[in-house]
N, C-alpha and C positions, 0 to 999 in steps of 0.2 A: 599206855602211861603217857608214850610221846607224842601223842595228840593231844593229851588232855596242856600236858608243858606247851605245847605251842598255842593252842588255845589260850595261854595266861600269856603268855608273849606278846601275841596280837592286840590282846581284849589290855593289857596295861600298855603296849604303844598307843594303842589308839586314844586311851585315857588321857595321856601324857601330851600325845600330840595333841589332841582336841581341848584338852582344858588349861595347861601350858600354853600352848599356839594361841589360844585365842586371847591369853592375857598379853601376852609378846607382842601378836603382833593387830589387835583390834579392839585392846580396851582403853588405849591412851588415846586415840585422836579425835580431836577436836570435833565437836557438833554431829558426826557420824559415828563417832566410836562404841561398843557397845558395853564399857563401864563393867565397875562389878559386880550389877544384876545378869550382866550378858556372861560375863565367865563365870559365874555359879552357872549359868543354863547349861551351859558348855561342857563342866565340869560333869553334869548330874545327866543330860542329853548322852556324853559319849559312853559310863557307864551303861546306862539302858537300851544302848543301841546294841553296844555287846552283852548284855547280859541276854536279848535276846539272840543275837546271831552265834554265839560261842558257850554259852551260857550252858545249855544241855549236852556239851562236851566234857567240861571241867567244872563245871557250881560257877564259873562266874569270880572269882575271886578279883583279881586285876591288882590287889594288895595285902603286903604280909602282914598286916596288921589284922587285915579277914578272917585270911588262914589261920593266924594266932586265933583268933576269936571264936571260930568253927571249932578249931580243934578243942578249946576250954569246952565250947556247948556241944563236943559229943558230937558233931556233925565229918570231921573229917578226920582219915587216917592220920596219925603221927610220923611215919613211914613217909608220907605226900609233904609234909610241910617242906622239908630244906629243898627237895625240886622246884617245887610250885615257888618261893621264894628268890631262887634264884632264874627262875624263869621269868617274874615279876620285874624285876631288878635289871634284868639282860634286856626285855622290853622296852623300859622305861628311857634308860640311857640310851637305847638304838633310837628313840623317838626325841628323844631332847638334842642327841647329834644330828638328825635333820634339819629339827628346829635350827640349831647351830646353823648348817650352813645355810639354809634360806634366809636369814639374817644377814649372814654374813654377805648372801650376796647382794645388797645395798648397800657394799663399803663396810670396810673392818668395823668390828663391834669391841669396845670397853667398858668392862661392868665395872661402876666406879659407886654404887649405891646401895643399899639393902631393897630387897627386892627384886630387883636387873636379872632379867629373863625368868622370870617368875620363880623366885626362890623364896624359899620360906625365913624368915628373923622374929627376933622377940628383942627389947629392949631399945629398937628405933623407931621414931616418931616419922613413919612413912605414911600414913593414912590422916588428917586434919589434925596433924600434930601434937598426934598421943604418942606413945613408947608405951606398953605394955611389957613387963617384966618378966625374967624369967618363971615365976610362980604363976604370974597371968595365963601365960602361954604355955605351961604345962597344963594349966588346970584345964584350961577351954580344950585343949590337942585329947585330954585324957577322956573328958566329960564325952565331946562330940563322938569323937569313935565309940566310945562304950554305948551311946545311944545308938549311930549306926549297927552296931551288931545285932541291940536289939530289935533293930526295924528288918534286918534280913533274917535274923533266925526266924521271927513269928510272922513275915510274909511269906518263907518259902519251908513254913510247917508243913506238916502234913494237914492240919485242921485248916489252912489257909488255904482261898485260890490263887494256887501258883500260877496263873495267867496273869497276872496281876502283880507280882514281884517286883518283876524289872520297874515298873512303872513306882511302884513305892518306893524302892531302891534309890532310883534316877532321881525320884524328890528331895529325899534323904538328904543326898547328897548337895541336891541344888540348895536346901534349905539350910546345911551344916557353912557350905559356903557365905552364904549372905551373912550368917551369923560372923563368920572369922577372918574372912576377906581383912578386916583392918587391925585385926590382932594379931597375926601371924603369918599371912598369905595363905591363909591354911593348907596344913599338910593331910592327916588322920592317913594317908598312905605314903608309909617310909620310903618305898621304889621309889616316889614323886619327887623326893625331898632330895633322894639320893642324885636323881639323873639329872637334876639343876645345880645342884651343890657343885657338882664333878667339873662342869663347866664354866662355872665362876671362880670356886674356888676361894681364898680366905677366910672372911667369917662365915660363910656359908657353909665352908667345910666344917669349924669351930665349932658352929652353932648346931652342925645334924644330930647328934648326938639324942636334943631332946626329940629331934621330928621322927627318932625310932623308937624312943622309950615310951614317951606317951602314949601314940598310939595304941604301939601294941601292948603294953598293960592297959589301956582303955580296952582294945578290942577281949583281951582276955576276962576283962571284968563283966565285960557287957556279954560275953559266953554264957561264965559262970550265973550271973544274975538271970539270964533268961534260962538257962537249963534247970536250976535249982527252984527259980520262984515263981516262973513264969508256964513253964512246959508241963502239960497232962501228962497225967500218970498214966493213965487206962492206954489200953492198948489199940481198942479200935472207937469209932467215932458212933454216939448214941444218935 
């Protein structure tokens, strides 16, 4: 069990450090910045690489919503849920702390706008002058996490070619970010949302409930959909 928790810690650390780090340091640089496409790829690549690095140890959740969804999908024991979520949150916060220290290495930083330090948000016009309300943000996070779980459960099913599961999951997370960065800065991961909000405070903390509730509800829904509507009932492949 200890090895599993360390794997979840390091996997979630890498996801936050790579994904949020790319948003904090590389996305907004004129002419040579990676932009939203680059940030989306960074999140996808962080999950893809850790899925192959430590996925065989812990299952490669790196996300409380994924753990809840796998539990609902019948792929994860309930007794391991809370330890996994704690390890994921600690890993995410540790990564955010490292990002914060590095960012302050260039001078004191003061967060003043929604989206600063890669925080999630709703009801704020951060991209293209469009502010998506709470309902729109909740629906986006819910749906995208539900489909993320369907991809995870399908690509890791005993009937699927498991060698390519990490690629499918990484590309799915990339697509999710391509869709939803302008809406909420993309959570689909409560640990990732928590870690950044802690260092920003204020509105980021007050809105954090949505970025826990919507992804977990979506993850559970996706897990139940796959388990009862898609998963084959037969015991052996034909």
